[in-house]
Backbone bond lengths (Angstrom), bond angles and torsions (degrees), N, CA, C in turn:
res aa  C-N    CA-C-N  psi(-1)  N-CA   C-N-CA  omega(-1)  CA-C   N-CA-C  phi
1 M - - - 1.515 - - 1.505 109.73 -
2 T 1.325 118.85 130.36 1.432 122.37 176.85 1.427 111.57 -65.47
3 E 1.368 119.52 136.77 1.451 123.56 -176.75 1.500 109.02 -69.90
4 A 1.426 113.77 134.85 1.386 120.17 177.46 1.525 114.97 -64.14
5 P 1.345 117.61 132.76 1.465 121.63 -177.80 1.591 109.49 -71.17
6 S 1.291 116.99 152.15 1.482 121.19 175.14 1.517 105.24 -88.13
7 I 1.376 116.46 117.39 1.412 123.50 -176.64 1.490 110.13 -120.10
8 Q 1.356 121.24 123.16 1.405 125.80 177.22 1.565 108.08 -133.92
9 W 1.369 113.51 137.69 1.500 119.34 -179.51 1.452 111.61 -157.57
10 F 1.314 116.14 109.44 1.451 120.37 -174.59 1.546 111.63 -143.14
11 P 1.280 116.30 70.53 1.481 121.67 -178.52 1.475 111.04 -52.05
12 G 1.334 117.34 150.56 1.464 122.73 -177.84 1.494 113.78 -58.20
13 H 1.337 119.10 -31.69 1.435 119.35 -176.24 1.481 112.10 -69.59
14 M 1.336 117.86 -15.34 1.458 120.87 178.30 1.518 111.31 -75.67
15 A 1.251 119.43 -31.89 1.459 125.45 172.32 1.526 108.31 -60.30
16 K 1.265 115.13 -43.62 1.471 122.03 -179.69 1.500 111.28 -65.86
17 T 1.415 116.98 -32.69 1.447 121.74 179.20 1.550 107.98 -69.47
18 R 1.229 120.69 -38.45 1.484 121.46 177.03 1.548 109.74 -54.29
19 R 1.318 115.96 -49.21 1.489 124.14 178.63 1.620 109.33 -58.51
20 L 1.305 115.19 -50.35 1.375 123.03 179.95 1.586 112.23 -55.94
21 M 1.362 113.46 -40.37 1.458 119.16 179.72 1.453 112.97 -65.65
22 R 1.320 114.83 -44.39 1.500 119.49 -179.13 1.519 106.97 -61.76
23 E 1.303 117.59 -43.92 1.502 122.28 -173.09 1.521 109.44 -69.70
24 S 1.386 116.91 -28.20 1.502 118.99 -171.84 1.512 111.01 -93.60
25 L 1.265 121.92 -12.48 1.440 123.67 -174.95 1.457 112.86 -56.68
26 R 1.370 113.80 -38.16 1.496 118.88 -179.95 1.542 114.31 -64.39
27 L 1.346 115.00 -17.88 1.445 120.43 -176.61 1.559 114.07 -87.50
28 V 1.339 112.85 -7.46 1.542 114.55 -171.17 1.523 108.67 -125.71
29 D 1.382 113.13 161.33 1.463 124.13 -176.26 1.500 109.42 -94.03
30 I 1.311 119.25 -30.12 1.461 123.83 -171.65 1.528 111.80 -152.20
31 V 1.286 119.21 149.07 1.458 123.60 176.05 1.553 106.92 -106.88
32 V 1.374 113.84 130.58 1.450 118.99 178.54 1.491 106.64 -111.12
33 E 1.333 118.59 112.48 1.418 126.01 -175.83 1.540 108.79 -96.72
34 V 1.347 113.34 119.43 1.541 120.50 -178.29 1.532 105.63 -99.14
35 I 1.300 118.31 116.95 1.517 120.71 170.84 1.504 112.58 -117.12
36 D 1.212 117.28 169.58 1.454 125.80 178.46 1.573 111.25 -86.90
37 A 1.290 117.76 111.91 1.486 119.12 -177.87 1.530 113.06 -57.09
38 R 1.291 118.66 -21.67 1.505 116.76 177.36 1.419 114.76 -79.30
39 I 1.375 118.91 -22.70 1.467 121.83 179.19 1.528 105.91 -136.56
40 P 1.289 122.73 68.62 1.481 125.45 -174.66 1.505 112.96 -63.73
41 I 1.357 119.22 -23.73 1.458 118.85 175.34 1.500 114.20 -83.74
42 S 1.301 112.30 -51.27 1.530 117.91 -175.82 1.456 115.85 -69.40
43 S 1.368 116.77 -23.71 1.454 122.52 179.50 1.546 112.92 -86.59
44 R 1.294 118.13 6.42 1.417 120.14 177.32 1.544 109.38 -104.84
45 N 1.313 115.37 133.08 1.427 120.22 176.77 1.551 111.30 -74.16
46 P 1.257 122.24 117.01 1.460 122.33 -175.86 1.574 111.64 -65.41
47 D 1.271 117.94 -19.30 1.452 124.80 179.61 1.544 111.75 -76.26
48 L 1.370 116.43 -20.39 1.410 120.13 -169.60 1.601 115.12 -58.45
49 P 1.347 118.05 -45.65 1.447 119.42 176.35 1.516 111.97 -52.81
50 E 1.273 118.57 -43.59 1.491 119.69 178.13 1.489 112.69 -69.13
51 L 1.349 116.92 -38.83 1.446 119.10 178.66 1.553 113.55 -67.79
52 V 1.310 115.43 -39.30 1.468 120.51 -175.80 1.540 112.54 -83.14
53 G 1.273 116.62 -32.25 1.461 119.40 -179.07 1.427 113.50 63.78
54 N 1.344 120.54 -134.51 1.428 121.50 -175.20 1.518 116.85 -89.86
55 K 1.374 114.69 9.88 1.503 119.81 178.97 1.562 108.01 -61.37
56 P 1.354 118.45 135.42 1.404 122.20 175.17 1.580 111.85 -54.67
57 R 1.387 114.10 142.27 1.461 116.71 -177.71 1.539 111.95 -134.89
58 I 1.281 113.49 152.79 1.437 122.51 171.60 1.538 110.29 -128.90
59 V 1.296 120.43 139.23 1.455 122.15 176.98 1.497 110.85 -105.87
60 L 1.309 114.91 130.84 1.535 120.62 173.77 1.595 108.11 -107.26
61 L 1.264 111.85 116.72 1.483 117.59 173.32 1.526 111.67 -82.11
62 N 1.306 112.74 83.46 1.543 116.09 -167.25 1.500 110.88 -80.60
63 K 1.247 117.55 167.22 1.557 126.49 -178.08 1.506 107.46 60.12
64 C 1.332 120.30 35.25 1.446 122.07 -175.59 1.523 109.26 -68.52
65 D 1.359 120.40 -21.75 1.464 121.43 -179.78 1.523 109.97 -68.07
66 A 1.327 117.28 -20.08 1.491 123.53 178.30 1.526 112.37 -96.73
67 A 1.295 117.00 -3.74 1.449 122.85 -176.85 1.511 111.79 -105.33
68 D 1.375 114.24 161.67 1.431 119.51 179.60 1.468 110.79 -70.07
69 E 1.307 119.16 118.82 1.468 123.03 -166.83 1.577 109.09 -66.40
70 G 1.358 117.86 -36.84 1.449 118.76 179.76 1.511 110.46 -65.41
71 I 1.311 118.00 -43.36 1.477 119.77 179.46 1.488 113.62 -68.31
72 T 1.378 118.33 -32.59 1.450 120.36 175.17 1.531 110.19 -63.13
73 R 1.273 118.21 -37.33 1.486 120.28 -179.30 1.587 105.59 -69.68
74 K 1.270 122.21 -33.76 1.458 120.74 176.94 1.591 110.04 -68.66
75 W 1.301 114.10 -33.89 1.458 116.66 178.49 1.570 110.58 -67.71
76 C 1.303 115.30 -37.62 1.530 118.91 176.96 1.529 108.95 -65.82
77 D 1.325 118.92 -42.63 1.383 123.05 175.19 1.556 114.13 -56.14
78 Y 1.398 111.88 -42.96 1.424 119.57 178.23 1.457 114.58 -59.33
79 Y 1.388 113.36 -50.20 1.448 118.96 179.68 1.563 111.16 -62.11
80 K 1.343 115.51 -40.52 1.510 120.04 -179.33 1.541 106.87 -58.56
81 E 1.383 121.29 -43.95 1.357 123.18 175.85 1.507 114.97 -57.07
82 Q 1.324 115.67 -31.08 1.453 121.74 -179.09 1.537 112.43 -86.55
83 G 1.405 113.63 2.21 1.508 114.68 179.91 1.490 113.33 81.46
84 I 1.327 118.72 16.75 1.520 122.56 -176.40 1.462 107.79 -119.41
85 T 1.395 114.40 133.93 1.545 119.70 176.00 1.494 108.44 -80.11
86 A 1.348 117.10 126.97 1.427 125.59 178.09 1.515 107.47 -124.38
87 I 1.259 118.24 136.47 1.485 125.07 -175.63 1.585 108.88 -131.90
88 P 1.300 115.74 119.14 1.435 118.97 174.17 1.566 108.86 -70.07
89 T 1.340 114.26 132.39 1.527 116.49 -179.04 1.414 107.11 -139.10
90 D 1.335 117.27 159.43 1.484 123.93 170.33 1.507 107.01 -146.74
91 C 1.332 116.04 118.34 1.468 119.50 -173.41 1.564 111.94 -74.14
92 R 1.288 118.16 -23.84 1.436 121.35 178.53 1.521 111.27 -69.30
93 S 1.362 118.07 -45.51 1.439 120.84 179.29 1.534 114.88 -95.35
94 G 1.275 116.11 -13.71 1.464 120.19 -177.48 1.530 114.97 84.01
95 R 1.342 113.47 7.54 1.451 115.10 -176.50 1.485 112.09 -65.63
96 G 1.343 116.33 136.69 1.459 121.96 177.93 1.507 117.10 81.70
97 V 1.313 116.38 -13.83 1.465 117.92 -172.56 1.573 111.24 -67.97
98 K 1.392 116.25 -34.83 1.469 118.90 179.57 1.533 111.02 -66.48
99 Q 1.303 120.37 -20.93 1.392 122.21 -179.55 1.524 112.44 -82.50
100 F 1.265 115.91 -13.65 1.540 121.37 -170.74 1.483 111.62 -62.75
101 V 1.395 117.73 -57.94 1.450 120.01 -172.86 1.514 113.70 -61.51
102 P 1.439 116.84 -45.90 1.419 116.85 177.18 1.602 111.65 -61.32
103 A 1.258 118.60 -31.39 1.489 119.49 179.16 1.496 108.17 -70.38
104 V 1.346 121.04 -39.93 1.386 125.28 179.97 1.554 109.74 -62.40
105 R 1.299 116.71 -45.62 1.483 121.03 -179.18 1.549 110.64 -64.03
106 E 1.374 116.70 -34.26 1.440 118.85 176.34 1.462 110.48 -68.01
107 V 1.328 119.97 -48.34 1.462 119.22 178.51 1.527 114.11 -59.05
108 L 1.385 114.23 -35.34 1.514 119.08 -177.06 1.503 109.46 -94.09
109 R 1.363 120.19 15.62 1.443 120.59 -179.04 1.509 114.20 -52.09
110 P 1.320 122.90 -46.54 1.460 123.11 178.64 1.527 111.98 -57.46
111 L 1.340 116.58 -42.41 1.480 121.87 -177.78 1.503 109.15 -65.76
112 L 1.354 113.91 -45.22 1.500 119.52 -174.77 1.560 110.58 -67.05
113 E 1.387 113.17 -33.89 1.502 116.35 178.81 1.516 108.24 -68.74
114 R 1.321 118.26 -42.52 1.442 119.58 177.69 1.501 112.71 -59.54
115 R 1.344 115.88 -41.51 1.466 118.29 176.85 1.470 112.82 -62.78
116 A 1.354 116.98 -40.51 1.470 121.96 179.33 1.520 110.41 -60.49
117 Q 1.327 117.82 -40.56 1.488 124.01 -179.57 1.562 107.08 -62.56
118 K 1.308 117.57 -30.77 1.431 119.52 -175.60 1.527 112.74 -98.03
119 G 1.424 114.96 8.79 1.417 119.49 177.07 1.516 114.38 73.89
120 M 1.405 113.68 26.62 1.552 118.32 -176.44 1.520 107.68 -110.24
121 Q 1.304 120.22 34.51 1.455 118.86 -177.16 1.557 112.53 -58.93
122 G 1.310 115.48 -27.44 1.498 115.72 -176.09 1.535 114.21 -85.26
123 A 1.329 119.90 -0.30 1.452 123.08 -179.95 1.556 109.52 -63.99
124 P 1.287 117.09 131.36 1.553 117.13 -178.34 1.501 110.00 -70.53
125 I 1.340 112.12 152.74 1.527 122.32 172.70 1.456 103.00 -85.06
126 R 1.342 116.71 125.83 1.473 121.34 178.61 1.542 108.48 -109.41
127 M 1.361 115.43 130.19 1.441 116.69 -174.16 1.584 104.91 -128.59
128 M 1.315 115.35 144.11 1.434 121.72 169.45 1.570 108.20 -101.75
129 I 1.335 113.34 126.64 1.479 119.98 176.36 1.551 108.70 -99.64
130 V 1.321 115.76 118.72 1.457 122.84 -176.79 1.483 111.71 -126.98
131 G 1.289 116.89 160.16 1.432 121.74 176.70 1.539 111.51 161.66
132 I 1.305 120.25 166.16 1.382 124.22 -178.55 1.543 109.12 -70.50
133 P 1.312 121.13 169.93 1.436 122.22 179.49 1.577 111.81 -62.32
134 N 1.327 113.12 144.30 1.457 121.42 171.40 1.526 116.33 69.18
135 V 1.331 118.42 20.00 1.442 120.21 179.98 1.583 110.03 -88.73
136 G 1.373 111.40 -15.77 1.451 113.36 178.91 1.463 116.82 112.80
137 K 1.288 117.15 17.15 1.539 119.66 -177.67 1.521 111.03 -57.52
138 S 1.298 116.24 -53.71 1.488 119.04 -177.32 1.548 111.37 -65.39
139 S 1.306 118.45 -36.06 1.411 120.22 174.12 1.501 116.74 -60.22
140 F 1.408 109.95 -40.82 1.492 116.81 175.65 1.509 110.86 -64.93
141 I 1.293 117.41 -43.06 1.452 118.59 179.23 1.519 110.54 -63.87
142 N 1.256 120.89 -43.34 1.408 125.32 178.53 1.583 111.61 -59.60
143 R 1.259 114.07 -40.54 1.490 120.01 176.82 1.529 109.51 -64.68
144 M 1.312 118.34 -44.56 1.449 123.50 178.60 1.542 110.07 -62.29
145 A 1.355 113.74 -43.14 1.435 116.44 -177.62 1.560 116.20 -77.98
146 G 1.314 114.38 -16.96 1.456 121.66 178.63 1.505 110.14 76.86
147 S 1.324 119.77 18.40 1.458 121.62 174.50 1.522 107.85 -161.43
148 R 1.350 112.59 170.98 1.518 117.53 179.66 1.467 108.20 -84.72
149 R 1.382 113.33 80.76 1.503 119.15 177.39 1.486 113.03 -79.72
150 T 1.355 119.35 -26.64 1.427 122.26 -177.38 1.546 111.73 -125.50
151 K 1.229 118.79 156.94 1.458 122.88 -178.41 1.533 112.39 -69.43
152 V 1.294 116.43 128.94 1.439 118.49 -177.49 1.509 107.42 -126.95
153 E 1.313 118.11 129.70 1.444 123.43 175.37 1.564 106.98 -145.00
154 D 1.316 116.76 149.66 1.432 120.06 -177.45 1.510 109.02 -88.01
155 R 1.359 117.54 58.88 1.419 125.75 176.00 1.534 109.45 -152.85
156 P 1.362 115.38 152.38 1.495 114.11 178.26 1.445 115.96 -74.38
157 G 1.367 119.05 154.73 1.423 121.86 172.63 1.421 117.14 83.60
158 V 1.430 120.49 21.68 1.427 117.23 -176.46 1.511 110.49 -84.79
159 T 1.310 120.89 -41.70 1.503 121.71 -178.61 1.502 107.71 -75.77
160 R 1.279 120.43 116.06 1.481 125.43 -174.73 1.525 114.06 -101.33
161 G 1.311 116.98 -31.92 1.455 119.80 -175.70 1.537 108.78 -130.37
162 R 1.349 116.49 160.13 1.462 116.25 178.24 1.498 113.25 -71.08
163 Q 1.334 118.48 145.28 1.432 126.13 -174.86 1.563 107.50 -136.56
164 W 1.411 112.54 127.64 1.379 118.44 172.74 1.562 111.41 -86.95
165 V 1.253 120.06 134.21 1.462 125.28 172.70 1.579 108.79 -122.70
166 N 1.287 113.97 120.94 1.465 121.93 -179.55 1.481 107.99 -96.06
167 L 1.355 120.09 119.86 1.415 127.65 171.18 1.486 112.47 -88.70
168 D 1.337 116.77 165.04 1.405 124.54 -176.94 1.601 114.36 -78.10
169 N 1.290 114.78 -14.63 1.432 118.49 -172.58 1.512 114.50 -105.14
170 G 1.364 114.75 29.17 1.482 119.40 175.04 1.523 112.52 80.01
171 I 1.353 116.59 28.54 1.451 121.24 -176.23 1.580 107.18 -125.48
172 D 1.286 117.88 132.02 1.448 122.67 173.63 1.526 106.53 -113.87
173 L 1.307 119.16 129.59 1.436 126.39 178.78 1.499 110.69 -109.94
174 L 1.317 115.97 128.37 1.440 122.90 175.80 1.590 108.66 -106.09
175 D 1.336 113.69 110.14 1.427 118.32 -176.78 1.566 108.88 -93.00
176 M 1.297 117.08 119.27 1.449 125.23 178.89 1.543 112.62 -97.67
177 P 1.278 119.79 143.91 1.486 124.20 172.68 1.571 109.36 -51.65
178 G 1.293 109.59 149.80 1.521 112.73 178.39 1.545 110.57 -66.70
179 I 1.289 113.50 141.96 1.508 116.81 -173.95 1.502 110.39 -131.50
180 L 1.307 116.18 120.76 1.472 124.77 171.88 1.533 106.11 -93.48
181 W 1.386 113.45 -164.31 1.449 117.64 -179.08 1.551 102.02 -131.68
182 P 1.336 115.51 155.12 1.463 122.22 -173.30 1.526 117.83 -52.44
183 K 1.362 116.60 -39.84 1.446 116.65 -175.33 1.548 108.10 -142.29
184 F 1.303 120.65 135.09 1.369 127.99 175.38 1.562 108.20 -88.93
185 E 1.345 114.81 104.62 1.467 117.49 -175.84 1.541 113.82 -64.80
186 D 1.291 114.44 -33.72 1.523 122.22 176.48 1.494 108.98 -104.80
187 K 1.355 115.96 125.69 1.500 121.67 -176.01 1.539 109.10 -57.79
188 R 1.372 115.03 -35.12 1.450 117.78 -177.11 1.527 115.36 -63.73
189 V 1.362 116.26 -27.64 1.418 121.09 174.24 1.490 113.14 -59.11
190 G 1.365 115.28 -52.04 1.491 118.71 176.87 1.559 111.14 -63.95
191 E 1.252 113.69 -36.61 1.508 115.65 179.98 1.593 109.78 -64.99
192 Y 1.279 116.97 -46.13 1.455 120.74 178.18 1.449 115.39 -58.44
193 L 1.408 112.04 -41.92 1.489 119.96 177.21 1.524 110.55 -63.27
194 A 1.333 110.96 -41.03 1.530 112.03 179.06 1.579 111.47 -69.02
195 F 1.295 116.70 -32.20 1.539 117.18 173.95 1.487 112.24 -56.18
196 T 1.275 118.10 -40.55 1.473 123.51 -175.04 1.532 113.60 -87.14
197 G 1.311 115.53 -8.99 1.473 116.44 -177.77 1.520 116.94 92.16
198 A 1.350 117.53 8.51 1.408 121.70 -178.64 1.561 111.18 -74.94
199 V 1.387 114.89 -22.85 1.434 119.93 174.32 1.544 107.43 -111.64
200 K 1.331 115.44 139.59 1.405 116.71 -173.13 1.588 112.30 -66.15
201 D 1.307 114.88 144.35 1.420 120.98 -172.45 1.517 111.50 -66.99
202 D 1.305 115.10 -27.71 1.518 116.22 -176.95 1.517 114.04 -72.32
203 V 1.369 118.75 -3.20 1.471 121.00 176.21 1.510 112.28 -103.63
204 V 1.346 118.50 4.01 1.479 122.82 -177.63 1.557 107.68 -125.39
205 D 1.335 113.00 163.14 1.526 120.70 168.43 1.481 106.80 -86.37
206 I 1.349 118.61 107.88 1.385 123.15 -173.24 1.570 112.06 -63.86
207 E 1.243 119.27 -36.36 1.493 122.81 179.43 1.593 108.05 -68.73
208 L 1.292 115.05 -44.10 1.486 116.57 -178.54 1.557 108.47 -65.64
209 L 1.355 115.52 -42.14 1.462 116.99 178.46 1.498 113.09 -61.15
210 A 1.324 117.49 -44.31 1.408 121.36 177.95 1.576 113.26 -58.10
211 M 1.330 113.19 -41.20 1.416 122.74 179.46 1.505 110.92 -58.42
212 R 1.388 115.41 -47.86 1.466 123.12 178.36 1.488 109.33 -62.41
213 L 1.293 120.77 -43.37 1.449 123.00 178.20 1.492 111.72 -60.55
214 L 1.295 117.70 -47.52 1.433 122.46 -175.18 1.591 109.24 -65.04
215 E 1.306 115.59 -37.30 1.472 119.09 175.24 1.537 111.76 -56.84
216 L 1.350 112.00 -49.59 1.445 115.24 179.49 1.494 116.68 -61.83
217 L 1.366 113.80 -40.76 1.459 119.45 -177.63 1.489 107.25 -72.01
218 N 1.272 119.82 -33.24 1.464 120.92 179.57 1.592 111.24 -66.69
219 E 1.343 112.95 -29.30 1.442 118.95 -179.73 1.561 110.87 -83.44
220 R 1.327 114.07 -43.08 1.470 115.92 -171.37 1.516 115.71 -102.55
221 Y 1.279 116.65 -25.74 1.432 121.79 -179.90 1.595 110.68 -132.21
222 H 1.289 110.44 54.10 1.414 115.93 -170.73 1.574 114.52 -62.02
223 A 1.293 113.81 -47.32 1.524 120.05 177.19 1.504 110.54 -56.77
224 V 1.322 117.96 -45.78 1.450 123.70 -173.82 1.527 107.48 -63.93
225 L 1.388 114.66 -44.35 1.449 118.08 -176.96 1.536 109.57 -66.03
226 C 1.342 119.91 -46.15 1.421 123.79 -177.71 1.553 110.73 -62.14
227 E 1.350 118.27 -37.41 1.414 119.88 178.94 1.559 111.15 -66.55
228 R 1.358 114.29 -40.30 1.452 116.72 -177.22 1.533 112.86 -65.52
229 Y 1.359 115.28 -41.81 1.427 116.53 -175.97 1.488 115.15 -108.82
230 K 1.400 117.87 20.65 1.445 127.13 171.46 1.582 107.80 55.92
231 M 1.302 117.37 44.68 1.447 122.15 177.31 1.495 110.65 -102.73
232 T 1.294 116.74 157.68 1.473 122.33 177.81 1.524 112.75 -104.51
233 D 1.340 114.06 163.51 1.501 116.46 177.02 1.531 110.50 -62.29
234 E 1.237 115.51 -39.71 1.473 121.75 178.03 1.481 112.36 -57.71
235 E 1.290 117.08 -45.32 1.493 123.95 -177.19 1.520 108.85 -66.82
236 T 1.259 120.88 -32.65 1.502 123.37 -171.76 1.485 112.84 -102.95
237 A 1.326 119.66 2.82 1.412 119.12 -177.59 1.523 108.80 -80.17
238 D 1.345 117.23 133.86 1.507 126.37 177.17 1.509 108.06 48.59
239 I 1.297 120.82 42.68 1.478 124.33 -178.80 1.513 110.11 -94.74
240 E 1.311 115.94 141.59 1.475 118.56 176.58 1.586 109.55 -78.04
241 A 1.317 112.20 161.81 1.471 116.78 -174.63 1.454 113.91 -61.73
242 Y 1.308 120.87 -46.49 1.417 122.84 179.35 1.510 111.70 -62.18
243 D 1.311 117.05 -42.44 1.420 121.21 178.71 1.566 110.40 -63.19
244 L 1.274 118.85 -34.19 1.457 122.88 177.35 1.542 109.74 -65.30
245 L 1.326 114.45 -47.11 1.474 117.64 177.77 1.558 111.25 -61.27
246 E 1.346 115.14 -40.51 1.489 121.63 176.86 1.553 113.09 -63.23
247 L 1.341 115.04 -35.51 1.423 119.98 176.50 1.531 112.82 -66.64
248 V 1.339 113.60 -41.15 1.489 117.77 175.86 1.512 110.50 -61.11
249 A 1.320 113.78 -40.77 1.500 118.16 -179.68 1.566 109.15 -59.92
250 R 1.292 114.51 -47.38 1.511 119.93 -176.98 1.542 108.96 -64.50
251 K 1.303 116.92 -40.54 1.461 119.09 -176.43 1.480 108.01 -65.93
252 R 1.316 119.93 -30.94 1.464 123.09 -178.09 1.519 111.02 -93.10
253 G 1.304 119.12 2.67 1.478 121.91 177.17 1.526 111.33 70.60
254 M 1.297 119.98 28.89 1.405 122.43 -175.62 1.561 107.59 -90.72
255 L 1.299 113.69 81.13 1.515 120.84 -176.11 1.553 111.56 -115.53
256 Q 1.279 114.68 144.97 1.413 121.64 173.06 1.459 112.69 -100.90
257 S 1.323 118.37 178.07 1.449 120.29 179.05 1.457 110.18 -60.78
258 G 1.370 117.07 142.04 1.431 122.87 -175.41 1.525 114.89 81.17
259 G 1.364 117.49 7.62 1.390 123.79 175.36 1.493 114.48 80.50
260 Q 1.328 122.28 8.76 1.428 124.86 179.12 1.549 107.98 -74.58
261 V 1.268 116.05 147.08 1.477 119.34 -178.05 1.471 106.67 -91.14
262 N 1.364 112.01 146.58 1.507 123.61 -175.61 1.523 107.53 -92.89
263 T 1.324 122.35 80.58 1.440 124.81 -175.23 1.520 113.05 -68.91
264 E 1.321 118.51 -24.13 1.438 120.90 176.00 1.462 110.12 -70.48
265 R 1.290 118.62 -43.61 1.512 121.52 176.68 1.499 108.82 -63.20
266 A 1.293 120.77 -41.21 1.445 124.85 -179.11 1.537 107.18 -63.86
267 A 1.287 118.43 -44.59 1.520 120.90 179.55 1.477 113.12 -58.56
268 V 1.379 117.13 -39.76 1.435 122.17 179.32 1.521 108.19 -65.91
269 A 1.369 116.63 -42.85 1.446 120.11 -175.48 1.548 109.57 -65.42
270 V 1.375 116.98 -42.71 1.419 118.15 -177.86 1.463 114.74 -65.30
271 L 1.306 117.98 -37.25 1.461 123.44 178.54 1.517 110.64 -70.66
272 D 1.337 116.72 -43.02 1.485 119.09 178.30 1.535 108.52 -62.86
273 E 1.347 118.39 -46.69 1.474 117.79 -176.64 1.558 111.55 -69.12
274 F 1.262 119.45 -27.26 1.465 120.79 174.57 1.484 110.24 -69.59
275 R 1.338 120.70 -47.41 1.404 126.28 -179.18 1.498 111.15 -63.95
276 S 1.284 121.12 -33.53 1.476 122.60 -178.01 1.485 111.12 -89.70
277 G 1.387 119.95 -3.11 1.399 122.12 -178.05 1.569 118.78 79.23
278 K 1.334 110.96 11.74 1.497 117.04 -179.52 1.518 112.21 -72.34
279 I 1.292 119.83 -28.87 1.479 120.55 179.62 1.500 108.33 -70.40
280 G 1.285 119.09 -34.92 1.488 122.24 178.80 1.553 107.60 152.93
281 R 1.342 112.98 -177.46 1.523 117.20 179.76 1.515 106.58 -89.06
282 I 1.299 114.94 112.03 1.460 123.52 -169.21 1.554 111.65 -128.93
283 T 1.325 118.85 132.76 1.409 124.85 172.77 1.488 108.84 -125.31
284 L 1.285 116.46 127.36 1.547 121.76 -173.24 1.606 109.99 -95.29
285 E 1.315 116.88 -15.11 1.432 118.86 -177.79 1.542 112.84 -128.94
286 T 1.325 119.94 133.54 1.399 121.24 -176.65 1.590 108.42 -123.01
287 P 1.329 118.67 159.01 1.464 119.14 178.28 1.534 113.93 -80.19
288 W 1.268 117.52 -0.77 1.459 116.09 -179.30 1.521 117.11 -111.70
289 K 1.346 118.50 10.36 1.449 121.54 175.71 1.502 111.19 -107.94
290 P 1.240 123.00 103.73 1.482 125.16 -173.04 1.579 110.51 -70.41
291 D 1.339 118.50 -17.11 1.472 118.13 179.46 1.510 116.54 -86.78
292 Q 1.348 113.97 5.76 1.477 116.06 177.66 1.449 115.10 -71.05
293 P 1.315 118.45 162.00 1.462 120.35 -178.66 1.515 112.54 -58.18
294 S 1.309 113.63 137.45 1.488 120.92 172.25 1.511 113.82 56.17
295 S 1.269 115.03 30.19 1.560 115.81 -173.64 1.568 110.50 -64.20
296 E 1.383 115.61 -16.85 1.441 119.02 177.75 1.548 111.23 -64.73
297 L 1.321 114.53 -24.42 1.547 114.80 -179.25 1.529 110.47 -64.93
298 L 1.291 121.30 -19.56 1.453 121.03 179.75 1.490 112.38 -74.74
299 Q 1.321 116.63 -7.32 1.466 115.69 177.33 1.565 111.52 -90.26
300 E 1.332 118.10 0.32 1.442 121.18 -176.43 1.553 111.88 -109.25
301 E 1.257 117.99 30.58 1.485 121.06 -173.14 1.518 112.39 -74.18
302 R 1.288 117.55 -37.84 1.480 118.91 -170.89 1.536 110.24 -78.20
């Protein structure tokens, strides 16, 4: 197995986001945490429970159309056991979005009942939308708003300042910039975030990253990988990581002058196709494997 690279990325504006979040919590009724359904552990900021405190929370397992559906159901069951509402969503297809507002109203039922007793039924529900870079916060807000209210790009670090978005159904959304944490204690956390694009590609070795991803997929989603790149069981048996990347390049006809394979081009293609879900519906973290990265984070849900 190729050794996992050490990946760290903590732009200065993320430290500012932590301060903004603390200052803004008093303005909202609930915190909506958006995570990546393919890496539900690594895409959660371990500082969030401390930052949010006792504020009500909902978890959105976003990009669920690119995740393994059976494992996503297990994650929802896990959160339910922890007393947390979790909803699989996908901003591209709109899946799960209609369930969101009813779920919020259910979580906030005690607050809404108190407001009704005080004659404050018309007061808007204010939500803070948080999550690490590139999990789809702005895309989710745009889907909710029915228009492109916030800037959306398929790269981390786009939203730089907090933005209020007012919906027509008595809901105000506060979009916060994506926030990581200063140090990834487990190398696999940084690696998984880099797989999904939550860490900028220019701070990682693209070929090494693609090699690591291909190794994992060959082990856990062998049939899916072989189908995507037209490889056979014999070709992928006991294969080294670089040879696997080279094989993908050959299968795709990515050749340079002299017949040399272009592994850098193949690496870019593999990462792009994983991130877009073209390889298949894949989840790299499950709630039933205690040896996964940062599994202790799961104990801090309440």
